[in-house]
N, C-alpha and C positions, 0 to 999 in steps of 0.2 A: 690544757684547755678544757673550758667547761663542755660537756657532751649535752647537746639539746635534744628534747625529747621529739619523738616522731608526730608530725602534725598533718593529718590526712588531709587530701585535698577532694574537697565534695561539690566544687563548682559546675560540673557536667551534669549532675541530673537537673537542676533548675533548668538549663538550656533545652534539655529534651522535653521536659515537662511545658515548658513556655509554648511550644510548637504543638502541642496535643489538642484534640476538639474539645475535650472536656473542660480544660484550664481556660481557653478561650472564651467557651460560652459562660464559663462562669464569671469571669471578668467582666463580659458584655452585660450580663444579667444584673452583678452587683452595681457597676457604674450606672446602668440605666435606673436600678431603683433609685439610687442617689439623686439623680437628675430629676425623677419625677416627684420625689420628695421636697428638692428644692424648689421647683417650678409651683407645684400645688400647695406646698406648705409654707412658702415664704414669699415667693416672687408675686404670685397672683392676689393673695391678700392683701399685699402693700401697693398694689396697682406697679410693678415693675414691668419691665420689658427686657428680656433676654437677648443675646445676640443670635446671629444666624437663623435658620428657619423656624426653630423653637419661638425666638422671639416675634417673627414675623406671625406667626399662629398665635400667640398671645396678644398681639397689636390686634388681629383680625378678630379674636375672642372678645377683646374689649369693645370693639365696634358692631360686633354681629354675635352677639353671646349665644344664637342657636347652636352653633356649631364649635364644640370643644377644642382646645388648644392640641390635645392628641390626635383627633380626627384630621384637624388642618395640617399637622405634621406628616401625617401619613399620606394625605392628598399631594402635599408638595414634595413628599419623595418619590413618587411614582415616576415621573420624567428622569429624574436624576438617578436611579436605579437603573433605567434604561440607558443611560450613558455610561454608567459603571460596569453593567454588563459586557458590553461591546468595547470598552477600552482600557479596563483595568482587569486583573485576574479576576479568574472564577473564585477562587479563595477569599479574595478580599469582598468581593460581592457577597456571596452567601454570608459570610461573617456579618458585613454591614448590615445587611437585610435581617439581620437576624436581631442585631442591636437597634436597627431602627423600629423594628415591630414591637420590641421590649419596652421602648420608651413610649411609643404611641400607647400600648396596652396599658402601662404601668400608670401613665398619666389619666387613663380612664378609670382604674380601679383603686389608685393611692390617694387619698385625701386626709392626710394628716398635717393638720394647722399647727405650726410652731407658735408657741405663746410668746411672741415678741412684738412689741408695741413702737419701741423707738425705730424710725425709719433709718437711721445709719447703722445702728446694731444689725438691722435685718439685711441691709446691703451686704454688712462683713459675713453674717450668717450665710446669706445665699451663696457668696462668693467661694467661702469654704468648703459648703456642701457641695457644690455644682463642681467647684474645681477637682476636689476628690474624685468625683464621679466620673468627670472628663477624663482626668488622668488614667483613672483605672481602665477606662475603655479605650485609650490610646496605647496601653501597655499589650492589649490584644493584638490579632491580626487583622483586626477589623475597625469599624467604627460606629458611630451613631447615625451614619447617614447625612443628608443634607449638603451643606456647603464644604463639608470634609471630603466627599467624593469629588466636588467640581474642584477642589484646590489641590487635592492630588492629581487629577487629570490634567489641570492646567501646569502643574509642576512637573510632571512627567513629559508633557508635550512641548511646553513652551521656557520651561526652566524657571518658571516664576515661584518665588517663595511662598512657602504655604501660610506664614504668618501674615505675609502682604494681603494675600487672598482673602484671608479671614478679616482682616481689617477693614478691605474694602466692604465685604458683606455686611458687615456689623455697622459701617457707616451709613450705608443706605437705609438699615432698619432704623437706626436711630434719628437719620434724618427725616423720616416719617412718622417716627415716635413724638419728635418735637412739634411736628405740624398738627397734632391730634390729641397729645396727652399734655398733663400739667407738667412744666418745665421742672420742677423740682424732682418729680418723680423720675423725669428722664434721666437727671443728673446723678440721683441715686442709684438708675438702674445702670449706668455708666461706670459708676464707682463699684458696683458689685460685679459687674463683667469683667473691668480691670483686676480686680481681687481674685477673681475665678481664673484668670490667664495665668496669674503669678502663681497660685497654688497648682494648676493644671502642671506648669513647668518644674515646679518642685516636686511633686509626685512621680513624673517622667524621670527625673534625675536621681531620684532618691536611692533607687537599688542598681543605678549605672554606675554611679560616682566610684572611681579607684583612684588610687594615689599613685603618681609617678615619683620614683625614687631615683636620687642621684646620689652615688657613695662613691668617695674620694678616700681612697686607703693605701696602705704600704703592702698589704695583703690581700689584694683583689680576687686572686685566683682562690684563696681559701674560703673567701665569702662567698663567692660565686657557687662553690662546691655546696656550701652549707644551704643555701638559697633553694638549688636545685633538688637537694635531698630531703630537706625538712618542709620546706614550703611547696615543692613542687613547682615552682616558678622559674620561668625560663630569665634570661639576663643577656644585654649586650655589652660589650666592652668597647667605651670610647677611647681615643687615644686624646691625650692633651700633654699640655706643659705648663708647669708651675711658673706663675708671673715673677716671682721673686727668685727662686732658684732656678728656673729654667730646665728643671729636670723632668724627663718624660714622665708621664702618670697614664695608668690604667684607669679610667673612670666607669663604674658600674651604673647601667640604666636597667631598670627593672619595674614592673609595675605589680602591685597588689591589691588585695580589696581591703576595706578599713578594719575588718576583723584580724587581719595578718599583721598590721603595723606594729602592734608591741613586740611580736615574735620576732619579726625582721631587725628590729632594734636590738634584742637580745642576741640575736645571731652575729650582726654588725659588731657590736662592743665586745661581746665575748672574743672575737677573733681579733679586734683591733680597738682598745680603749680611746685611740687616739683619732679615729675615723671621722671624717666629714660628713653628714648626711643630710641632704635637700629632698623635703617632701612637697609634693604639688600637686593641688587637686586637678583631676580630669572629670570632665563631663561624662563621657563614655570610653569605653576600648572595646572594640571590635578586633575579634581575631580568636584562635584557639585557646582554651583555656577561661575565655571571657564571654562577651556578648556576641550573639550571631547576627549578622547583618539583617535586618527586617526587610524582607521581599513580601509584596503584596501581590 
């Protein structure tokens, strides 16, 4: 039987880093920079409106250009942070306050206009840049303030889904936009916000995705031993029965990250060339050796 090389497990270091203060401040700063670039560099030059409090700030800026979107956003966040301080954890409050202040400050100092002339390409570009920025912020233990804090509070208190709350907030902003702005620009804005939401979801799942593996083999105990020793992954034995042979079978269930799939295949088929392997995508895995439960 072929001997598999030792594959060191390095998954725990990132979990420790992800809860550190420097790492979370870095994520919030980078995300805020991308958001400010998307708003000042793409949305405002094309007359778009974004979702949430930033969208409301931009809408008021179009109507009353004396006050900038960054200042409007800061004003809106004051009562919201009072709510967050008394209803959500102090850690989430301070991280979110930092994120909101960074967005407001960067909106005031970052003015890089993207050389995009077509409105649809601008909507697409805004959605991609803003979506990456929001996704990076949501990877932290905080947020950028605004409707995020309201959504989390309502979710914890009444069990309402965060996505539904965000949709309702955006619906109110865009209803006001339709009443005051050109219809085409509002429709392009809706396109931009939709793309941003899709990109945000992709960024959030990009580093969380794992593979759920089911292995049917005549040598399950040897495979489990190799998985434990070389991949440093646990496994669970499920008991089943063949539909044709009616013979009892041990089915191995394990979870690996995407970098370990090829190594797992080598382990399985070096032990049993006739093994049957099923790979299934999972959005997230919470537990020892994988992600920690995110606690605000």
